N, C-alpha and C positions, 0 to 999 in steps of 0.2 A: 223802718225808721224808729228811733227811740223817741218816746213821748216827752215833750217839754211841759213842765208844770209852771203855770203863771201865778199861782197863789192869789187869784183874784175871786172875790165873793160873787155869788149869784143866787137868785131865788128860783127853786125849781118845784113845781107841783108834782111831786113823785107819784102820788096816788093817781092823779089824771094820767100821767105818763104811762104808768103801769097798766091802767085800764085800756088805753089805746094800744099798747104793745100786745096785750092779751088778746084783743080783738083781731088785730091784723095777724097775730100769730095763729090763732084758731082758723081764721079764713085761709091763711097760707097752707095749713095742714090739710084742709079740706080740698083745696086746689091740687095739692100734690097726690092726695089719696085718689082723686079722680083722674089725674094725669097717669098714675101707675096703672090704674084699672084699664084706661084707654090704650096703653102702650105694652101690656103684658100679653103673654100667651092666654088664650081663653081658659085653659085648665088651671090657671093660677088666679084668675079674677077674683073668685070668691074666698081665696085663702089670704088675701092682703088684709092686714090688721092695723087699725088705728090704735096702736099700743099705748100711747100716752093717754088717750080718751078712755080706754078700757082698764088699764093698770095704774094710771097716774104718772105724774112726772117722776124723774129719778132713774129712769131706765138708761139714759144717755142716747136715746133715739126716740122718734115720734111714731114712725110707721114701719112695719115689718112687711116687706115685699119679696118678689122673687125674680131673679133673671131668667133668661130663656132656657137655661139648663137646670132650673129648679133650685139654684143656690140662693140662700137667704140674703136679702138686702136690708141692712139696718139703715134706715133714712132719718136723718135729723133735718128739720126744715127750719131755715131762717128766712124771714120775709121783711122786706122793706118797700115802701113806695118811692124811695130814693133810688139813685144809680147803683150800679154794680160794685163800684169801688168804695162804697160807704162801709166804714168799719163796723163790725158786730162783734158779739161776745159769745163764747162758748163756756159751759161750766166745766168743772173739773171732772164730773161724771161723763159728759160728753167726750171730753178729751181722752179719758181713760178707755171709754167704750170704743173709740176710734182706733186706739192702739190694740186693744183686744181683738177687734174683728178684722183689722187689716183691710184688705181689698173688698170685703163685704161690707164695708162702712161707706156711707154716702152722705155728704152734706149737700142739700139742695138749697141753693141761694136763690130765692125768688126776689127779683128787684124790679123796679117800675111797675109794682103791683097796683092794680086798679080793682078795688073791690066791687064796685058798682057793674063793671063790665066783666069781672072775673078773668082778667088778662094779666099776664106777667112775662117777664123774660126769665130765663132759667140759666144759672151756672151750676155745674155739678162738680164738687171736689170729692175725690175718692181716696179712701185709705186713712192712714194715720194723719191727724190734723196737727201734729206737733210742728211741722215745718211752716205752718200759717200762724201760729200762736206767738206773737212777738212782744206784746206788753202786758205783763201781769198787772192787774189793776186792783186786786184785793188779796190780802194775806190773812190767813187764820192766825189768830193770836191765842196762846194758851198760857195764862199767868201760872207761874210755878212758885 
């Protein structure tokens, strides 16, 4: 569906929102890291890497894991305490990484996330994310 713009003002505390998003994002990554360790073959358990924590943001994925055949899994984690159909954003780097890695790219959508109980529901999207990206919300502008 195409986004409708209302041209209505509002006041948003972007700093507070960014802090909340960072906290829940980090907790979601920890949840998925443990999930991957619990669901992989024992020989891969110690090879799973929290890439974004070790190398920083900008890789286009958060966790490097492995499937049962030893193929790399590039996992991007998106976490919300809301329901599964709540929209979310991917960066240009995440989108391009999903195109580059194809079926080795996984987006783990944690929803109904409860940080106190460390519980969540999980939806996994695999492969190129282009088919899910429907509304560009930012454009880079280069004055010439």
